[in-house]
C-alpha positions in Angstrom: 90.5 -109.6 -5.2 88.3 -108.8 -8.7 87.8 -105.4 -10.4 89.2 -103.3 -7.8 90.4 -99.7 -9.1 93.5 -99.0 -6.5 93.3 -94.6 -6.0 96.1 -93.2 -7.6 98.8 -92.7 -4.6 98.6 -88.8 -4.8 97.6 -87.5 -2.1 97.8 -84.1 -2.8 97.6 -83.9 -6.2 98.4 -87.2 -6.7 102.0 -85.3 -7.6 104.1 -88.4 -9.2 107.0 -87.6 -11.6 108.5 -88.7 -14.5 112.3 -87.4 -15.7 112.9 -85.8 -18.6 114.0 -88.2 -21.0 115.6 -91.8 -20.7 116.0 -92.2 -17.3 118.9 -95.6 -15.2 119.4 -95.7 -11.5 122.4 -98.2 -9.8 123.8 -98.7 -6.7 127.5 -97.1 -5.9 130.2 -98.9 -3.9 128.9 -96.7 -1.1 125.2 -98.5 -1.0 123.8 -95.2 -2.1 121.2 -95.2 -5.2 122.4 -93.0 -8.4 119.9 -91.7 -10.7 121.1 -90.4 -14.1 119.2 -87.9 -16.4 120.9 -88.3 -19.6 119.4 -85.9 -21.1 121.3 -83.4 -18.6 123.9 -85.0 -17.4 123.7 -84.7 -14.0 123.4 -87.8 -11.1 120.6 -87.1 -8.7 122.4 -89.4 -5.2 119.5 -90.2 -2.7 119.4 -90.8 1.1 116.6 -92.1 2.2 114.3 -91.1 -0.4 115.6 -87.2 -0.4 117.3 -86.7 -3.7 120.0 -84.7 -4.4 120.3 -82.2 -8.3 116.5 -82.3 -8.9 115.6 -80.4 -11.5 114.8 -77.1 -10.2 112.2 -74.6 -11.4 112.2 -70.3 -9.7 109.4 -68.7 -10.8 108.3 -71.2 -13.7 104.8 -73.1 -13.6 102.0 -73.9 -11.3 104.0 -74.7 -8.0 106.0 -71.4 -7.7 103.5 -71.2 -4.7 101.9 -73.4 -2.5 99.1 -75.0 -3.4 96.1 -76.7 -1.9 93.4 -79.3 -0.5 91.1 -80.1 2.3 90.9 -83.6 2.7 90.6 -86.5 5.8 92.3 -88.8 7.9 91.6 -92.2 10.2 92.9 -92.0 13.6 95.0 -95.5 13.2 93.2 -96.8 16.1 90.3 -95.9 15.0 87.7 -95.4 12.2 87.5 -92.0 14.0 87.4 -89.4 11.1 89.4 -85.7 11.1 89.7 -83.2 8.7 93.4 -81.6 7.3 94.3 -78.6 5.0 97.3 -80.0 3.2 100.0 -77.6 2.0 102.1 -78.7 -0.6 105.6 -77.0 -1.1 108.3 -77.4 -4.3 111.8 -76.9 -3.3 115.1 -78.0 -5.0 112.7 -80.5 -7.1 111.2 -82.6 -3.6 107.2 -81.8 -3.4 106.9 -81.9 0.7 103.0 -81.9 2.6 102.6 -79.8 5.5 99.2 -81.3 6.9 97.6 -79.2 9.6 94.2 -80.2 11.2 91.4 -78.1 10.9 88.3 -79.4 12.4 88.2 -78.8 16.5 89.0 -82.7 17.6 93.4 -81.0 16.4 94.1 -84.1 16.3 97.8 -84.4 14.9 98.2 -86.4 11.2 100.5 -88.9 13.2 98.0 -90.0 15.2 96.5 -91.0 11.7 96.7 -93.4 8.9 98.5 -90.7 6.9 102.1 -92.1 7.1 101.0 -95.9 6.8 99.1 -95.5 3.2 102.4 -93.8 1.7 104.5 -96.9 3.2 105.7 -100.0 3.8 104.2 -101.2 0.8 106.1 -102.4 -2.9 105.9 -100.1 -6.3 106.2 -102.3 -9.7 107.0 -101.2 -13.6 108.6 -102.3 -16.6 111.0 -99.5 -15.1 111.9 -102.0 -11.9 111.0 -102.6 -8.0 110.7 -99.5 -5.5 110.2 -100.0 -2.5 108.4 -97.3 0.2 109.7 -97.5 3.6 111.7 -94.3 4.7 109.0 -91.7 4.3 109.4 -89.8 7.1 108.9 -85.8 8.1 112.0 -83.6 7.1 112.3 -79.3 8.1 110.0 -79.0 4.5 107.0 -81.7 5.5 107.0 -84.8 4.0 108.9 -85.4 1.2 105.5 -87.0 -1.3 107.1 -86.5 -4.7 109.7 -85.1 -7.3 109.3 -82.7 -10.0 111.2 -82.8 -13.1 108.9 -80.9 -15.9 106.4 -77.9 -14.8 105.0 -75.4 -16.3 101.9 -72.8 -16.1 99.9 -76.0 -16.9 101.5 -79.0 -16.4 103.3 -81.5 -13.8 105.1 -84.6 -14.9 106.0 -86.3 -11.1 106.9 -89.5 -9.6 105.8 -90.7 -6.0 108.5 -90.7 -3.4 110.9 -94.1 -3.0 113.6 -94.9 -1.5 115.6 -95.5 -4.5 114.7 -91.5 -5.6 113.4 -93.0 -8.5 112.0 -90.9 -11.2 110.3 -93.5 -13.2 108.5 -94.8 -10.1 104.9 -94.1 -10.8 105.6 -91.3 -14.0 102.7 -89.7 -14.0 102.0 -86.4 -16.4 99.2 -84.1 -14.8 97.0 -80.9 -17.1 95.6 -78.5 -15.5 93.4 -75.5 -15.9 93.2 -72.6 -14.1 89.5 -71.4 -13.1 88.8 -67.8 -11.2 86.6 -68.4 -8.8 86.7 -64.6 -7.2 83.1 -63.6 -6.6 81.5 -67.9 -6.9 80.1 -68.6 -3.6 82.1 -70.3 -1.5 79.6 -73.1 -1.7 79.9 -74.0 -5.3 82.7 -75.9 -4.2 79.8 -78.6 -3.7 79.6 -78.4 -7.5 79.2 -81.7 -9.0 81.6 -82.9 -12.0 78.8 -83.7 -14.4 81.8 -86.5 -16.4 82.1 -88.9 -13.6 78.9 -89.0 -11.4 76.2 -90.8 -12.0 72.4 -91.8 -10.3 74.2 -93.6 -7.4 77.9 -92.3 -7.7 78.4 -88.8 -7.3 82.0 -87.3 -8.5 83.0 -83.7 -7.0 84.6 -81.1 -9.4 86.4 -79.5 -7.0 86.9 -81.5 -3.5 88.1 -84.6 -2.3 86.2 -87.9 -2.1 87.0 -87.6 1.8 85.5 -84.3 2.6 82.4 -85.0 0.4 82.2 -87.8 2.7 82.3 -85.7 5.5 80.2 -82.4 5.1 77.7 -83.8 2.6 77.5 -88.1 2.2 77.5 -88.0 6.5 75.1 -85.3 7.1 71.8 -88.0 5.2 71.9 -90.5 8.5 72.8 -87.3 11.0 70.8 -85.0 12.3 73.0 -81.7 13.5 75.5 -82.7 10.0 72.2 -82.3 8.1 71.9 -79.3 9.6 75.1 -77.4 9.2 74.6 -78.9 5.6 71.7 -76.7 5.4 73.1 -73.8 6.8 75.9 -74.3 4.5 74.1 -74.8 1.3 72.0 -71.8 2.2 75.2 -69.3 3.2 75.7 -66.2 1.7 79.7 -65.6 1.5 81.9 -66.0 -1.5 85.8 -66.2 -3.1 87.9 -63.2 -2.7 89.7 -61.2 -5.3 92.8 -63.5 -6.3 91.0 -67.2 -5.3 91.9 -69.9 -7.8 91.6 -73.9 -8.4 93.2 -75.7 -10.8 91.1 -78.4 -12.1 92.6 -81.5 -14.2 91.9 -82.1 -17.5 94.0 -85.5 -17.9 96.1 -87.2 -16.0 98.3 -89.9 -17.4 100.5 -92.5 -15.6 103.3 -93.4 -18.5 104.1 -97.3 -17.3 101.4 -99.8 -15.7 102.7 -100.1 -12.3 101.7 -103.1 -10.2 101.4 -102.7 -5.7 101.5 -105.2 -2.6 102.1 -104.9 0.9 104.3 -107.4 2.3 103.5 -109.5 5.3 99.9 -107.2 5.1 98.4 -108.7 1.1 99.1 -112.1 1.9 96.8 -114.4 -0.7 95.0 -117.1 0.3 96.3 -119.1 -2.5 99.6 -120.7 -2.6 100.1 -120.6 -6.3 99.3 -118.4 -9.5 98.1 -122.4 -10.8 95.5 -122.0 -7.8 94.3 -118.0 -8.0 93.7 -118.8 -12.2 91.4 -121.8 -11.0 89.3 -119.7 -9.0 88.9 -116.9 -11.8 88.6 -119.0 -15.1 84.7 -119.7 -14.7 84.1 -116.0 -14.0 86.3 -114.2 -16.5 87.4 -115.0 -20.5 90.9 -113.9 -21.7 94.0 -115.2 -20.8 97.6 -115.1 -17.9 100.5 -114.1 -18.4 103.4 -113.6 -16.1 106.4 -111.8 -16.3 109.3 -111.5 -13.7 110.4 -108.1 -12.8 113.7 -108.3 -10.4 112.8 -110.9 -8.0 109.4 -110.1 -8.7 107.0 -112.7 -10.6 103.1 -111.3 -11.4 100.5 -113.0 -12.7 98.0 -110.7 -14.9 95.4 -110.9 -17.1 94.7 -109.5 -20.1 91.1 -109.9 -21.8 90.1 -112.0 -25.6 92.0 -109.3 -27.3 95.0 -109.2 -25.4 94.6 -105.8 -23.6 95.2 -105.9 -19.6 91.8 -105.6 -18.1 90.9 -105.0 -14.6 90.8 -107.9 -12.5 94.2 -107.4 -9.9 97.3 -109.4 -10.6 98.9 -112.2 -7.9 101.8 -110.8 -7.2 105.1 -114.0 -5.9 107.7 -111.9 -4.0 110.2 -114.0 -1.9 108.7 -117.2 -2.8 104.9 -116.0 -0.8 102.2 -115.3 -3.0 100.3 -111.5 -2.6 96.8 -110.4 -3.9 98.3 -107.3 -5.6 96.6 -103.9 -7.1 97.2 -102.3 -10.5 97.6 -99.0 -12.0 96.8 -99.6 -15.5 99.0 -97.3 -18.2 97.0 -93.9 -19.6 94.3 -91.8 -18.3 93.8 -92.5 -14.9 90.7 -90.0 -14.9 88.6 -92.4 -16.6 85.4 -94.1 -14.9 82.5 -92.3 -12.4 85.6 -92.7 -9.0 87.3 -90.5 -11.4 86.1 -87.7 -10.2 88.7 -84.4 -11.3 88.1 -83.3 -7.4 90.7 -85.8 -6.2 93.1 -84.0 -7.7 91.7 -80.8 -7.7 93.8 -78.0 -5.8 93.7 -74.3 -5.0 95.5 -71.3 -4.0 96.1 -70.1 -0.6 93.7 -67.4 -1.5 90.3 -69.7 -2.1 92.0 -72.6 0.3 91.9 -69.8 3.4 88.5 -68.4 2.2 87.1 -72.3 2.1 88.7 -73.3 5.5 87.2 -70.4 7.5 83.5 -71.3 5.6 84.4 -75.2 7.4 85.1 -74.0 10.0 82.1 -71.2 10.9 79.7 -74.0 9.7 81.1 -77.0 10.5 83.9 -77.4 13.4 83.0 -74.1 15.7 84.2 -75.4 19.4 
């Protein structure tokens, strides 16, 4: 469990939300969670993770039109991979995602691990404990997060949670809007030079899952290698009005811990037992904190700064192997390429989807 970095839970852009100003939440006499935005003095009521009275952003900012990305999902019963288009729409402060297959398998996303990756876990930060169980499809799509601030080049977001709490995974995303009109569509394979090495390749415009499907897997698959070469030799270009939003920074405001009850149960029965296992190979010290009914045992380096060693988490008397995202800039290291949080407008996305279908996903 040592030195394992949790991927950002976003997933249409890692889209998460913060509230403007200081937030507090409570449960009223009906059992309905109520979050208060102190700046606006408006109550946000919550029904199974769907909030009301969030700020509306009409004709303002980069989410006023649908945005897209392409990625893969694994089938729930097997390791088979399918490729999907993800469309995000902002409505009444909630970011909803619609997912459709674009390969020739035509497998519904409900038959993949899409839902399980977003549910059945608990996250914890200094503001409280958040459960993620009620995630389900609505008429608008899957509610992946809540938006509280929006400009032409930035989004402030929070991940979906059962409490509709605006402090869960409080994250700022900053983007550069790049016109790709006239560029070859194959340029989606451009490397992210700031997040690539000889052994690890990061991409500027597309996510790791798509890279693995159309690039990495082609090394050992002759059929995919032919398709890859054909795509590399293609001459199609992006049409006028094609844009890709490339992140310049992703800033998490509060260190967040995660665990999955009944699945990530630790081999260790006590914090002391776990600490002893690592004390021979790490320096620094172990610290503990309690938030709500959850105890967290985490490690800091010799300077007292929280480090990459994964925490242990005690919940209802059981020790779990946890993960964490440390507050601050998340686009650090070779695993944090810009493509993992980039997205396209409809014109650019349609061009990429058409090219993938032509070169990779013909019947």
